[in-house]
N, C-alpha and C positions, 0 to 999 in steps of 0.2 A: 624460432620465430618470436618477434617481440610480444610481450604481454604487459598489460596495464591493469591496475586496480582502480576502478571508477567508483566514486562515492560522492555524496552531496548531503546537505541538510543534516549535518551532525548535531548542530545546536549545542555545542559544548557549553556547559553550565547548567544544563537541564538534567532531570532524572525521569525515569519511567513512572507514570502516574498509576494510582489505584493499586499500589503494591504494599501499602502500609499494613503491618500485622502479619505479613507472610514470613515463613522461615527464611527465605532468601534475603529479605530485607534485614533480618537480624544476624544471619551468619555470613552472608556474602553481599553486603550492601553496595560494594563497588560495582557489582554487575548491573545495578540499576542506574548507573551514571553514564551519561553520554561520553564522558572522557575515557571511561574504560572501554567502550565500544570502539573508540578511535584507536586506542592502543592495541586492541584485538585485530583491527585492520592492519596496523603496522606489522604486527607479528606474522600475519598471513602473508603480507607482501614480502617480508624477509625470508620466511620459510620457503616460499614458492618462487623466489628470485624474480620478482616482477621487475620490469624495466623502468617503470615509473608509477607514481600514484597521482591520480587526477581527481580534483575536488571542485564541484560545480556550485559553490556558494552556500551561504548560511552555515558556514563552518562553526561560527560562534553564535550563541542564541541572541544575546544583547550585550551592551556594555557592562551590565552587572555581572556577566560571566567572565570578565577579563582575567581575573587572577587564576581561576580554575582552568580556563582555556590556555593561559600562558604556560602553566606547569605541564599540562598534557601535551600541548603542541611542542614545547621544548624537548620533552622526553621522546616523543614520537619522531620528530624531525632528526634528533641526534641518532636514533637507531637507523633510520633510513639513510642518513648521510654516511654513517659508518659502513653501510653495506652498498654504497654506491647507487642508491635508488633516488632519483630526483623527484621533486614534488612540483606540480603545476596546479594553480588554483585561482579561482575568481571569487568575488564577493556577491552576496545576495541582498535582499531587502532588509534582512535582520542584522547583518554584520557589515554594511557598507562603510561604516565609520570605524568600528572596533577592529575589524580584521586588518586593514592597512596599518593601524596603529600598533597592533600586536606584532605584525611581521617586521615593522621598522624596529621595534624593541628587540626582537629576536635576532635580526640581522644575519639570517642563515643563508649563505651563498648557494646552498643546494635547493632552495625553495624559490620558485619564480611566480610572483603575483602578476596576473594578467588583467588588463582592461581597467586600470585605476581611473576613476572619474568618469566612467562611461565611454572611454575611448578604446577601440579594439587594439590589441597588441598581439604579437606573435613571438614565439621562442622556438629554438631548434633543439630537438631531442636526438642525441646520437646513440644508436644501439649497434651491436656487432653486425646486425644484418642490414640495417638501412637507417638513413636519417628520416626523421618525422617532424613535421611542423605542427606545433600546438598553438592555436589561436584562442583568445578569450576576451570576454566583455564582462565588466563588473558594474553593479548598481552604483550610480552616483549619489542617490538619495533613497529615502524609504519607498517612494513611489516613482514609477516611470511608466508613462502612458504610451510611449512610442515603441514600435518594434525595434529592438537593437540591430536587426539585420539591415534596417534602412541606413544605418551609419557605417556599415562594413565598407572600408575603402576599396576601391577598384585596385586590383593588383596585389592586395595583401595575401590572398590565398594562393599558394604556389601550385603549379600544375605538374611539377617534375618529381615530387615526393608525396607520400601519403600525408593527409592533413586531418588532425583531430581538433574539434571545437568544443569549448566549454562556455556555457551561458546559463544564467539563472532566469527563469521566466515562465509565463503561462502559455502552454502550447495550445494553439487553435482556440484562443479566447480573445477575440479582437478588441473587446472593450475593457479588458483587464487593466488595472492600475499597476500591475506587477509585471511589466515588460512583456506585452503580448507577442508571442512568437508565431509568425506566419509559416504554416507547413510548406507553402510554395517557395518562400524565400530560403528556408532551411534546405529544401530539396535542391535548389538551384545554385547554392553557394560554392559548389565544387569541393565540399568537405566529405571525407570518407566516413567519419563517425562523429556524431554529436552527443556529448554528455550534458544532460539538462538537470537543473536543480529547481526546486520550489514545491513540487508535489512529493509528499512523504511516502506515498505508496509506490513501490517499484513497478515499473511498467515499460516493456519494450514497445515503442510506438511503431517502429519499422525495423525489420531485421537487417536490411541491406539497402545500399544505393540511395541515400546513405543510411547507416545505422543510426537510429534515434532512440534514446532511452532516458527515462528517469530512473536512476539507481535506487531512489528512495532513501529514507533515513536508515542508517545502519542499526539504530536501536529503535524499536517500537516505543513511542513516547506516550500515547494516550489510547484509551479504548476506541477512539474513532479511527485509529490506524490499525485495522485488523489485517490478518495475514502475515506471511513471512516477511522479515526485513533482513537486510544485510548489505551486500555490495555486488558489483558486477565485474567479472573478470573478462577483459577483452584480449583477443589474440589476433594479431595481424598475420593473415595467411594468404599468400598469393594475390595481393591487391584487394582482398576483401577482409571483413571483420567477422570473426567468430565470437560468440559471447556465451557466458555461463553465469547464472545467478548463484550467489553464495549465501545461503541462509545462516548468517552469523549472529543474529540477535539472540541474546539469552532470554528475552521477554517477548511474549506474543499475546495478543488480544483476539478473542473470537466470540461469536454468538453461536451456541449449539442448540439445536432444536430437539425437544424431547416429546415423544407422543404421550399424551396423558391418559388415553383410554385404558381402563382396567386397573388403574392404580387405586388401592383401597387403604393402604397403611403407610406410615412414615418409612418403614423398612422397604416397602415396595417402591416408594418414591425415590429413596436414595439408590436403590438397585436400578431403577429406570434411568436415573441420571448417569450412573456408572456405565450402563450399557450404551447410552447415547454417546458418552465421552469416548469409550473405547472404539465405537464405530467411526467416530470422527477422526480419532488419532491414527487408526490403522493405515489408511492410504498416505498419511503424512510422514511415516517413519523415516524416509530418506532425508527429510528436512529437520529432524528433531535432534540431531547429534549435539548441537550447540545450545539447545533450548533448556532453560532451567525453571522458568516460571510461565505458566499459562494462566492468564486472568480471563475468566469466562463468564459471559451472561448465558444463563440457561433459559430458553424460551419454550414453555410448554404449549403445545398445539393440539388441535383436534377436538374431539367431543368427550364428555364424561357424563355418566348417568346422574351423578350428584355433584354438580359444579360447586355448590356452596361447601360441601364436605371437602372437596379437593382443595379449594382455596384455603380452608382452615389447615389442612395438612401442609400446604405450601408455606403458610405463615410460621408454622412451627419448625420448618426445616432450617437448621443452623447453617452457618457459612464455613463449617469445617472443611479443610482441604481434602481433595481426592488424590492421594499420592499415586504416582505411576512411575515406579523405579526412581531414577534421579530427577524426574520431572515433578514439580509441585504444581497442582492445579487448584487455583484459588477461585471459588465462586464469588463473583462481584454482585450479581443480581439474579433473582429468580423471577421471571416474567411469565404472566399467564395470558394466553389468548383462548383459553378453554371455553367451550360453549356446550349447552345441552344438545343432545342428539336431535337432528332434523328428521322429519318424516322422509321416507324413501324418495329418491330423486324422481323415479318414474311416476310417483303419485303427485309430487309437486309440479312436474312438467305438464300435467293435465290441467293445471289451474290457469285461468286467464290473468293477464297482468305481468308486471316486470319479473316477479318471482318465478312464475311459470316459464317465461322465456329464458331466464337465466338457468333454471334447472334443466331445461332441454338442451341448452348449449353445454352444460357440464356433463350431461349424459353422453353427448357426442364425443367430447374430449376424453371421457373416461373409458368408453366402450370401444371406440374406433378412432384413435388419434391419428392413424395413417390415412383416414378418409380424406379425400380432396377438400371437402367442406370444412373439416376440422383444421387442416393445414392452412386453408385460406383464412380461417378465423384467427389462428395464431399469428399469421403474418400481419393481419389487420391490427391486432392488439399490440404488436411490437413495432409497428411502423414508426413510432416516435422515438425509438431507441437512439438513432443517430443524432437527433436534435438534443436528447438528454445528454449524450456523451460529450457534446460540445458546449454544454451549458456550464458556466463557471461553478455553480453550486454543486454540480454532480461530477465534475471532472476528476476528483480523487478516486471515484469508484467506477469510472467509465470502462476501465478494462475488465470489470466483472460482469458486464452486460452480456448475457448469452445470446446465441443466434436464435432466429425466429422459430426454428423447428427443432431445437435441441431438447433433450429430456429435461434439462433444468428449466427451460422456458415453460414447458408443459406443466411441471410441478408448481412453478410460481403462479402461473395463470389459474390453475385449479385451486390453489390455496387461497388466492385473493378472491376468486369467484365464490368459493364457499363462505369466506368471511362476509362478503357482500350479501350473499343469499341469506345467511343467518341474520344479518342486520335487518333485511327486508321482512323476514318472517317474524322477528321479535317486534318490529315496528307495527306490523299488522295485528299481532296478538295484543299489543298494548292499546291499539286504537279500538279494538272490538272487545276489550275487557277480558 
């Protein structure tokens, strides 16, 4: 069955941030370049005999990346051409000018650029199993306020063969200046699978009918882009699309929480960091084969009997790496949310006022989270999640929002409620001397 490697937002010309001073930056600096991640994708496509490589915009970061991108694209396209793997790609808001210019210079007949100037185009991909239509739209300028689907010509999408679409834009953000994409129009276009660009965090928006996904940047570029990065492998099977995420990025950014309670020495502090790190990495082992550098913010949480002493220990903690086999773990920041211990919740719950009410709710969530009242409380507190998910500011992390009754939601609510309760108690103490 036909297989395709889907990618977007390579931003050739850029490098992974916050990696200065790491061993990787000194011994294997090429791993930090977006151009090397592109060549890694090419090698994967060749080794696994993909039928095509699909790229949904922002292939190049800006015009300033022209020469680095030219060399990398020329090398990658040559390998793909030599192995009979065609490339279909569109331009995004960053490379609307430079990508067409680069492709014109390269003049590779194995590469098909779709949608130049903001006009939908189609191409035919022939595989041993079936013909496939690939359609695409490219940014005509840095900003585009209309949904590209509004200009999709009637009759362009064929109904006799599978159709894959490539478009760069903002999914479900109606007021975006970066090509707002209507979920309803994508749904009704008659396309089997949509590969989207613009959001750097990988996310499958819809697994079937049609398949909708942001493959994300193949290289994690900044600490704001946490989680695994790579590409998506698509497989056409019996008229439907199967997908698999490929965690190919050698760099990853994360925030790791460390309980502060009981830490009394610098040795104990480093041990606590190491334990939290190991606990974080353990469930991710299947994703770590390609990873060489983890840049981590360590966030200390909870209470400590002597918060001032703890803060002093934290200031003296250096940024030495925490090696884990072939993986280098580089601390970027040590952040503290540590507070003095609170009185017992059952004591606080007997008080009048906001602190007492909040303490009683926390008791309910802690002692009987399956209680109907507790579940109703969680649902009320998370009722705004859908609105958050569709807000442009939070769209990059929308896929991380847990369900209203999930253990992760319970943990987040308890954590934030404790932080608020602590603030209320400290405010009261300050007011009354």
